[in-house]
C-alpha angles and dihedrals in degrees: 000000000000134000123231091271090055094247106135091186090072098043115126115276123236092221137009125194111195143161098051139071123286119202107194094181087214115146106271091359118155127223117264135187101222143032131195126207128201130173093350095308138094107266100181143350122199143090125328093263091056089063096057096087091050094056114102136166094279099039115122109222119196123192106217093197091214095316122141131247121209133172111272114279116253118201103200095194117036131132096217099175092051090043090055090053097048107031129152085029121076131187093247096042107163094330132106093239138029122273135186115297122244113276102255103137120188103233105181145015094269092055092048091050092050091049093052092047092046090052089048091056091048094048092047089056088056096051093254112149101166135029142169122234096209105204127015124152152083095314087076100038089113095036119136095235099052086215102106111040132104090272088068089054088054092053092050090051091050094047092048092050090050093049092240102124112115094201139024112267132208118191131203113199120233122211097174134044124296108261086354148083131315133179134215096240096056092040093056091045089052092051091051091053097043114133109197096169117122136170093241119007090196088069102029121018131173101211106173143287141316122218126191107220097170146336130255134293098243090057090046090238100112109115100236144159087229123094116241113233093243095044097256111159111200126203132212113270090232110099121254142127095256142351093281094053093043091052090047091051092050088051091050090051093053093045092049093052093045092052089056092051094250125146115238126211112189121198097222123154101159123077092232091055089050090051091055091049094049092047089053094048091047089054091046091052090051090054096042115006103210127125107233095172097252114181146189115242113218099343093190096168099034112147131220093248088052090051090057090052091047092053091050092049096043092244114156133207129227111193143160115227093192088064088056091053094046102041106036093103089052091050091051090049091051100042106020138280113304097021092112091055090070095039124097092020095192095165091053091046092057094041091051092054094241111158102251127197119186109211140175103220084213130222085033083064133004113286089232104126091194089068092052092052090050090048092049091052092048092049092049094050130220117353123221088211111029093185092054090047090053091048093051092048094047089054088056087065098041120016099033097046089051087054090049089051089053085238104108090119092068111018142028096062135054108241130135109287095019122121112280093238108141147139132215120218124199091232133032104261090214089062095058135057120254092250088058093049097086088063093054107098127224108238103181139003126199129188122187090348095306124111109238097171136022126174091203135021120284114200128202114243117207112212125206112241133018099272137027131030112266114237089240095051118102124206120233114260128223101242 
């Protein structure tokens, strides 16, 4: 859109949010009080007066009333289709550890579509504007849940083509079983048949592959250098005759994906599994030195030396702090008293410069990102600078997931030209402690410049004249 003088920068905005606090989360970015949106992108950030020349007769003006604007939340590890089938139930529920989910299988395309749309509504109400479905594909075509097979991929494609997705979706393809075995032959065949084409990769993107290396410590299935207290000796989930062959096959899987330019997310909770993954990525980078954003999923028992390797290789970490809080007694029981104290070393992760995404793994846990930030703060212990702690943790749900999505150039922060994906909170999160954050409500969620959730009514205000807000005009309030 351009004004009569041809200066698009001063064209009327579609929407202006003013009278609050805007946290862009840009490096070195300053706080503002208002933000303008045009054609699905951020048009301007500044004070309320800076918005006057962008206000035209059809501009929607919202008075924030002191509320706070953040970039849209991005949950980088969330099983949305399964969540839509199970919610409000989760696998953890009120228990210390995960259990089997309720038996609510998705039996046909209509049920899968409803589950995706139901999850989309839930996530919009939480301020979530992007998420990653970490594992959809033929390995689960016969799965009991009906929430992970190729038919789910088909529903996502259809919803994206119809413009019905409520959030941007990244998909990792799965060529083995969920939480179960895979083999090199089927993995390579899956890679060869991968179709990553999509009508609009900003709404639906097929990024790469997920591989299950191991299980989890409480179930004594994490592949670790530690000895389990009862003598259990777990194996990698990747098929092979012995540990050496299984490790070699996992390495071949990672190398094959890297050579094709595909991102790899490896479910690895044990330190030995992480070692195998990092060795493979190091070899891959020697062969073809390109950073594809590979990452460890969960990483419960990751060590400080491994974190240094991860930072050097550009390997990220997706983890769930609430799992640390809930399961640490179970980890100690499985691996020995005090083991959990060194597990989930979130402080060391941040200090090492490892790209860190806090995630929910919903429906394992609730998709409420505010709970994960509170849990991360509790696990890390007292902060010398609470405001800086909050800033770092918020970035783990916005800036870092955008990096993981290879999309940091257009989403994850609120700068001019970036996607107008944002959420409005009733209170400035920097003015509360992390343990208070779960009680701060989400007031409004916007994706691509369109409001997909509002807690209260937002009314359009018609202004008189083509520019400027008349002194008598009142902005709509978020009820």
